C-alpha positions as CSV (number, residue, x, y, z in Angstrom):
1,M,-8.1,-8.3,-18.4
2,E,-5.1,-6.4,-19.7
3,K,-1.8,-8.2,-19.3
4,I,-0.2,-7.6,-15.8
5,C,3.5,-8.3,-14.6
6,I,4.2,-8.7,-11.0
7,V,7.9,-8.2,-10.1
8,Y,9.2,-9.2,-6.8
9,D,12.4,-9.5,-4.6
10,S,11.8,-11.2,-1.3
11,M,14.8,-11.7,0.8
12,H,14.9,-12.6,4.2
13,N,12.0,-14.5,5.1
14,M,10.1,-14.9,2.0
15,N,7.0,-12.9,2.9
16,T,6.8,-10.9,-0.3
17,E,7.1,-14.0,-2.3
18,K,4.5,-15.7,-0.2
19,L,2.0,-12.8,-0.8
20,V,2.4,-12.7,-4.4
21,L,2.3,-16.5,-5.3
22,S,-0.7,-16.5,-3.7
23,L,-2.2,-14.3,-6.5
24,K,-1.0,-17.1,-8.9
25,E,-3.6,-19.7,-7.5
26,N,-6.6,-16.9,-8.4
27,Y,-4.8,-15.2,-11.5
28,N,-3.2,-17.9,-13.7
29,D,-2.9,-15.0,-16.2
30,V,-0.4,-13.0,-14.4
31,D,3.2,-13.0,-14.7
32,I,4.7,-13.0,-11.4
33,I,8.8,-12.8,-11.8
34,K,11.6,-12.4,-9.4
35,V,13.6,-9.2,-10.0
36,N,17.0,-11.2,-11.0
37,N,14.8,-12.8,-13.7
38,F,12.9,-10.3,-15.6
39,D,13.8,-8.9,-18.8
40,I,13.6,-5.1,-18.7
41,N,13.1,-5.7,-22.5
42,A,10.3,-7.2,-22.1
43,I,8.6,-4.4,-20.6
44,D,6.3,-2.7,-23.1
45,N,4.3,-6.2,-23.1
46,Y,2.7,-4.9,-19.9
47,P,0.6,-2.3,-19.6
48,K,0.3,-2.4,-15.7
49,I,3.6,-3.9,-13.6
50,G,3.1,-4.4,-10.6
51,L,6.7,-4.3,-8.1
52,A,7.0,-6.1,-4.9
53,S,9.2,-5.9,-2.2
54,G,10.3,-6.3,1.6
55,I,10.8,-3.0,3.3
56,Y,14.9,-2.9,4.2
57,W,15.9,0.2,6.2
58,G,12.7,2.1,5.0
59,R,13.2,1.1,1.2
60,F,12.4,-1.0,-1.5
61,S,14.7,-3.4,-2.6
62,K,18.0,-2.2,-4.1
63,N,17.3,-4.5,-7.2
64,I,13.4,-3.3,-6.9
65,E,14.7,0.5,-6.6
66,E,17.1,0.1,-10.1
67,L,14.1,-1.6,-12.1
68,L,11.9,1.0,-10.5
69,D,14.3,3.6,-11.8
70,K,14.5,2.0,-15.4
71,I,10.6,1.9,-15.5
72,L,10.3,5.8,-14.9
73,D,12.0,5.9,-17.7
74,S,9.9,3.5,-20.1
75,D,6.9,4.5,-21.6
76,V,5.2,2.2,-18.9
77,K,2.2,4.5,-17.5
78,N,0.4,2.2,-15.0
79,L,2.4,0.6,-11.9
80,F,0.9,-0.8,-8.5
81,F,3.1,-1.7,-5.5
82,I,2.9,-4.9,-2.9
83,Y,5.3,-4.7,0.3
84,T,5.7,-6.3,3.7
85,S,7.5,-4.7,6.4
86,G,8.3,-6.0,10.2
87,I,6.7,-2.7,11.2
88,G,3.8,-2.1,8.8
89,K,3.0,0.9,7.0
90,V,6.1,3.0,6.0
91,R,6.7,7.1,5.0
92,Y,8.4,5.9,2.3
93,E,4.8,5.5,0.2
94,K,4.6,9.6,0.0
95,K,8.1,9.3,-1.8
96,L,7.4,6.7,-3.8
97,I,3.7,8.4,-5.2
98,K,5.8,11.7,-5.9
99,R,8.5,9.9,-8.0
100,L,5.6,8.7,-10.1
101,E,4.1,12.0,-10.6
102,E,7.3,13.3,-11.7
103,K,7.6,11.4,-14.2
104,N,3.8,11.7,-15.4
105,K,3.3,7.8,-14.2
106,I,-0.1,6.4,-12.6
107,C,-0.2,4.7,-9.1
108,L,-2.8,2.1,-9.1
109,G,-2.3,1.4,-5.8
110,I,0.1,0.6,-2.9
111,F,-0.8,-2.9,-0.8
112,S,1.4,-3.5,2.4
113,C,1.1,-5.6,5.1
114,K,3.2,-7.0,8.1
115,G,5.4,-9.6,7.8
116,F,7.3,-11.8,10.1
117,D,10.8,-9.8,11.1
118,K,13.7,-11.7,12.6
119,Y,15.7,-9.3,11.4
120,G,18.2,-7.4,14.0
121,P,17.3,-6.8,17.7
122,F,14.3,-8.9,17.0
123,K,16.3,-11.8,16.3
124,L,17.2,-12.0,19.9
125,I,13.0,-12.2,20.6
126,G,12.3,-15.0,18.3
127,G,11.0,-12.2,15.4
128,I,8.0,-10.4,15.4
129,N,4.7,-10.9,13.3
130,K,5.1,-14.4,13.6
131,G,2.3,-15.7,10.8
132,K,2.5,-13.1,9.0
133,P,1.6,-12.7,6.4
134,N,-1.2,-14.8,6.9
135,E,-4.7,-16.1,5.1
136,K,-6.2,-12.8,6.2
137,D,-3.4,-10.8,4.3
138,I,-3.3,-12.9,1.5
139,Q,-7.7,-12.1,0.9
140,N,-7.3,-8.5,1.1
141,L,-4.6,-8.5,-1.4
142,I,-6.9,-10.3,-3.5
143,K,-9.3,-7.6,-3.1
144,F,-7.0,-5.1,-3.6
145,F,-5.9,-6.6,-6.5
146,E,-9.3,-6.7,-8.2
147,N,-9.2,-3.4,-8.6
148,I,-6.1,-3.1,-10.5
C-alpha cells in the first residue's frame, strides 16, 4: 500500500476523530495527524492525502480549508475526504470536487456519515444523532478506505 496520510480536525463532539482513529486499528501504516500538528513540508512524502473534518456551517473546518488551499497548490495529485455532519450529506461536495478538478487533482472518494450534534438549537433537546458515528459507520468507512 502506498504511504497515506489523513489530516483531520475534530472540534465539538470528536465525531471525526472517532472515525479516523478507528482506521488505525486496521491500517497501522496510515499516518493520522491532527491538522495543527501536520507539517506542510512533509506533504511530498504522501502520494495520497485524506482530509477529514466535521462540517461547520456547511463547510470543513477553517484549518482544513486552509490546508486544502496549500495542497491544491502542491504536487500532490490524489486526495480523498472524510466528514461527519449533524444533517448528513452536504451540498459542499460538488464545490469541493470542482475545486480539485480546476487544479487537476484527483478525488479518490468522499466518505460521510452523520455525527452526534448538539450545536445551537440541538442543544435544547440534548442533541441529534446520539451514538453516531456508530460501529456500522466505522465498518462503512473501512470498506470505503479499502478502495483508496
